[in-house]
C-alpha positions in Angstrom: 10.1 -5.2 -6.1 11.2 -2.1 -8.1 11.5 1.4 -6.7 8.3 2.3 -8.5 6.3 -0.6 -7.1 7.5 0.0 -3.6 6.6 3.7 -3.8 3.2 3.2 -5.4 2.3 0.8 -2.6 3.7 2.5 0.4 4.2 6.2 -0.5 1.8 7.1 -3.3 1.4 10.8 -2.3 5.1 11.4 -2.1 5.7 9.5 -5.3 3.1 11.5 -7.1 4.4 14.8 -5.8 8.0 14.0 -6.9 6.8 12.7 -10.3 4.9 16.0 -10.9 7.9 18.0 -9.9 10.1 16.3 -12.4 7.5 16.3 -15.1 7.0 20.1 -14.8 10.7 20.9 -14.1 10.0 22.3 -10.7 12.7 20.6 -8.9 14.3 22.1 -5.8 18.1 22.1 -5.6 18.1 20.1 -2.3 15.7 17.7 -0.7 15.6 16.4 2.8 13.7 13.0 2.9 12.6 12.3 6.5 11.0 9.2 8.0 11.7 6.0 9.7 14.0 3.4 8.4 12.4 1.4 5.6 9.7 3.9 4.6 11.0 4.4 1.1 13.4 7.3 1.3 16.2 5.6 -0.5 13.8 4.1 -3.2 12.6 7.6 -3.9 16.3 8.9 -4.2 17.2 6.0 -6.6 14.0 6.5 -8.7 14.7 10.3 -8.9 18.3 9.7 -10.0 17.2 7.1 -12.7 14.4 9.3 -13.9 16.7 12.3 -14.4 19.4 10.3 -16.2 17.4 7.7 -18.0 17.8 7.7 -21.8 14.5 5.9 -22.5 11.8 7.6 -20.4 8.3 6.4 -21.0 5.2 8.1 -19.4 7.5 10.0 -16.9 9.0 6.8 -15.7 12.7 5.5 -16.1 13.1 2.4 -18.0 15.4 0.6 -15.4 17.2 -1.1 -18.3 19.2 1.5 -20.1 22.9 2.0 -19.4 22.4 4.9 -17.1 19.6 3.2 -15.0 21.7 0.1 -14.7 24.8 1.9 -13.6 22.7 3.9 -11.0 21.3 0.6 -9.6 24.9 -0.7 -9.3 26.2 2.6 -7.8 28.5 3.0 -10.7 27.3 6.2 -12.4 29.9 8.9 -12.2 27.4 11.6 -11.8 25.5 10.0 -9.0 27.4 9.8 -5.7 25.9 8.0 -2.6 27.5 8.9 0.7 27.1 6.5 3.7 28.6 6.7 7.2 32.2 5.4 7.5 32.0 3.7 10.9 29.7 5.7 13.2 29.7 9.0 11.4 29.9 10.8 8.0 33.3 12.6 8.1 34.4 15.9 6.5 36.9 14.0 4.4 34.0 12.2 2.7 32.5 15.6 1.8 35.8 16.8 0.5 36.1 13.8 -1.7 32.6 14.5 -3.0 33.6 18.1 -3.8 36.6 16.8 -5.6 34.6 14.4 -7.7 32.2 17.1 -8.8 34.9 19.6 -9.6 36.5 17.2 -12.2 36.0 17.9 -15.8 34.7 15.3 -18.3 31.3 14.4 -16.6 28.9 12.7 -19.0 26.3 15.4 -18.6 26.0 18.7 -16.7 23.6 17.2 -14.2 25.1 15.9 -10.9 23.3 14.3 -8.0 24.6 13.3 -4.5 22.6 11.3 -2.0 23.5 11.3 1.7 22.2 8.2 3.6 21.7 8.6 7.3 22.5 12.2 7.0 21.9 12.7 10.8 25.3 11.0 11.2 27.3 13.9 9.7 29.8 15.2 12.2 30.0 19.0 12.7 32.7 19.6 10.2 31.0 17.4 7.5 27.7 19.3 8.1 29.4 22.6 7.7 31.1 21.5 4.5 27.7 20.4 3.2 26.3 23.8 4.1 28.6 25.5 1.6 27.2 23.3 -1.2 23.6 24.3 -0.1 24.3 28.0 0.3 25.8 28.4 -3.2 24.2 25.7 -5.3 25.9 24.9 -8.6 23.8 24.8 -11.7 22.6 21.2 -12.4 23.6 20.0 -8.8 20.9 18.1 -6.9 21.4 17.2 -3.2 19.2 14.5 -1.5 19.6 14.0 2.2 17.9 10.9 3.8 17.4 10.9 7.6 15.4 9.0 10.3 16.2 11.6 12.9 15.3 15.1 11.7 16.1 16.7 15.0 19.8 15.9 14.5 20.0 17.8 11.2 21.3 21.3 11.6 18.5 23.9 11.3 20.6 25.8 8.8 20.7 22.8 6.6 17.0 22.1 7.0 16.2 25.6 6.0 18.0 25.2 2.7 16.2 21.9 1.7 12.7 21.1 0.7 11.4 18.7 3.4 9.6 15.6 2.3 8.0 13.4 5.0 7.7 9.6 4.5 5.0 7.9 6.6 5.6 4.7 8.5 4.6 1.4 6.9 1.7 -0.4 8.5 2.7 -3.7 10.0 -0.1 -5.5 8.2 0.9 -4.1 4.8 4.6 -4.9 5.6 3.8 -8.5 6.5 1.7 -8.9 3.3 4.6 -7.6 1.2 7.0 -10.1 2.8 4.5 -13.0 2.2 4.2 -11.9 -1.4 8.0 -12.5 -1.6 7.6 -16.0 -0.4 8.3 -15.4 3.3 6.2 -17.7 5.6 3.5 -16.0 7.7 5.2 -16.7 11.0 8.5 -15.4 9.8 6.9 -12.4 8.2 5.3 -11.5 11.5 8.6 -11.9 13.3 10.5 -9.9 10.8 7.9 -7.1 10.9 8.6 -6.8 14.7 12.3 -6.6 14.2 12.6 -4.0 11.5 10.8 -1.4 9.4 13.1 -1.9 6.5 11.8 -4.0 3.7 15.3 -4.6 2.3 16.6 -5.6 5.7 13.6 -7.9 6.3 14.3 -9.7 3.0 18.0 -9.9 3.8 17.2 -11.3 7.3 14.8 -13.9 5.8 17.5 -15.2 3.4 20.2 -15.3 6.1 21.1 -18.7 7.5 22.0 -17.1 10.9 18.4 -15.6 11.1 16.7 -18.9 10.6 19.0 -20.7 13.1 18.4 -17.9 15.7 14.6 -17.9 15.1 14.4 -21.6 15.9 16.8 -21.4 18.9 14.9 -18.5 20.6 11.6 -20.3 19.9 13.0 -23.3 21.9 14.3 -21.0 24.6 10.9 -19.4 24.8 9.2 -22.7 25.3 11.6 -23.6 28.2 10.9 -20.2 29.8 7.2 -20.5 29.3 7.3 -23.7 31.4 9.7 -22.2 33.9 12.0 -25.1 33.0 15.6 -24.6 34.2 16.8 -26.2 30.9 16.5 -22.6 29.7 19.6 -21.7 31.9 21.7 -24.5 30.3 20.3 -23.6 26.8 21.9 -20.1 27.2 25.4 -21.6 27.2 24.8 -24.5 24.9 22.9 -22.7 22.1 22.6 -19.0 22.5 26.2 -18.0 23.2 27.6 -19.7 20.1 24.9 -17.9 18.1 25.4 -14.4 19.4 29.0 -13.4 19.2 28.2 -9.9 17.9 26.4 -7.2 19.9 23.7 -6.7 17.3 23.0 -10.4 17.2 22.6 -10.4 20.9 20.0 -7.6 20.7 18.2 -9.5 18.0 17.9 -12.6 20.1 16.3 -10.7 22.9 14.0 -8.9 20.5 12.9 -12.2 19.1 12.1 -13.4 22.6 10.1 -10.3 23.3 8.1 -11.0 20.0 7.3 -14.6 21.1 6.1 -13.5 24.6 4.1 -10.7 23.0 2.4 -13.4 20.8 1.8 -15.4 24.0 0.1 -12.4 25.6 -2.3 -12.1 22.8 -3.4 -15.8 23.4 -3.8 -15.3 27.1 -5.5 -11.8 27.1 -8.7 -13.3 28.7 -6.8 -14.9 31.6 -6.0 -12.1 34.0 -3.4 -14.0 36.1 -1.6 -15.3 33.0 -1.7 -11.9 31.4 -0.2 -10.2 34.5 2.6 -12.9 34.5 3.3 -12.4 30.8 3.4 -8.6 31.2 6.0 -9.0 34.0 8.1 -11.2 31.7 8.0 -8.6 29.0 9.2 -6.0 31.4 12.1 -8.3 32.5 13.1 -8.8 28.9 13.1 -4.9 28.3 15.3 -4.6 31.5 17.6 -7.3 30.1 18.0 -5.1 26.9 18.9 -2.1 29.0 21.6 -4.1 30.9 23.0 -5.2 27.5 23.2 -1.6 26.4 25.0 -0.9 29.7 27.6 -3.5 28.6 26.7 -6.2 31.0 28.0 -9.5 29.5 25.4 -11.2 27.3 25.7 -14.5 29.2 25.1 -12.8 32.5 22.1 -10.9 31.1 20.5 -14.0 29.8 21.2 -16.2 32.8 19.8 -13.5 35.2 16.8 -13.2 32.9 16.1 -17.0 33.1 16.3 -17.0 36.9 14.0 -14.0 37.2 11.5 -15.5 34.9 11.5 -18.9 36.7 11.0 -17.1 40.0 7.7 -15.8 38.8 6.2 -19.3 38.7 
């Protein structure tokens, strides 16, 4: 799916606004794209960069095939810099390297664009360095900040940017998009519960680990549903080898949460069963909290099994 197709389907108002700004040459020098992960912020940034550098614009749209469009897609255009966190933060050295790049002579055009992904992760020094850019904007320089946590962006930075809000994708629309890409209905529903990011969902769906994990957690859910103590043995035999990384461990618990939420929908007319399922959902949420508190994954899962079995 191209940036244009994604934006037309999910953010038509924002897309129309930005197209109009470009067409009438009423661009701000800095934009702050704000919204949840996967709502199209980066697609908008990339569309904008391509539109401004494209050598074959037709009907106010970039061609996506010229040399400039291709290099922007590959993050290889010298005048379009994308900054992402290094580790947990965006550091001041990254901003200094950016300033260095843009101060060099010999650029292919006078226009320069920088895009900061997860801008809320700038440390204090990096944010102050960016502020200097924004206070004294250079001719032809466009700054785009993308964030899913507006409250963590310095007010002084916010005040120097034009704020563009991106709305959350509807789950049904999201699932339909995934199914259109060949993802099965059950997998699409699971993926929509795990992430709001279309790119992340597609990446997950093509990942061998995800498909193995999905099947394993479904089996685990069936044991737990029957209060079968095989669920306890299953933790060590199947889940531990699958979940060596912390993010994988959280994903397994989120998958389990999804399967029990599905079960709740099926038993909504049975008050006793509904109460039991709600209690299980609460236990899974508590298990996630323990994992965040650095309790070992094996202990978290084994305690969860025992507590679910006791409910029967």
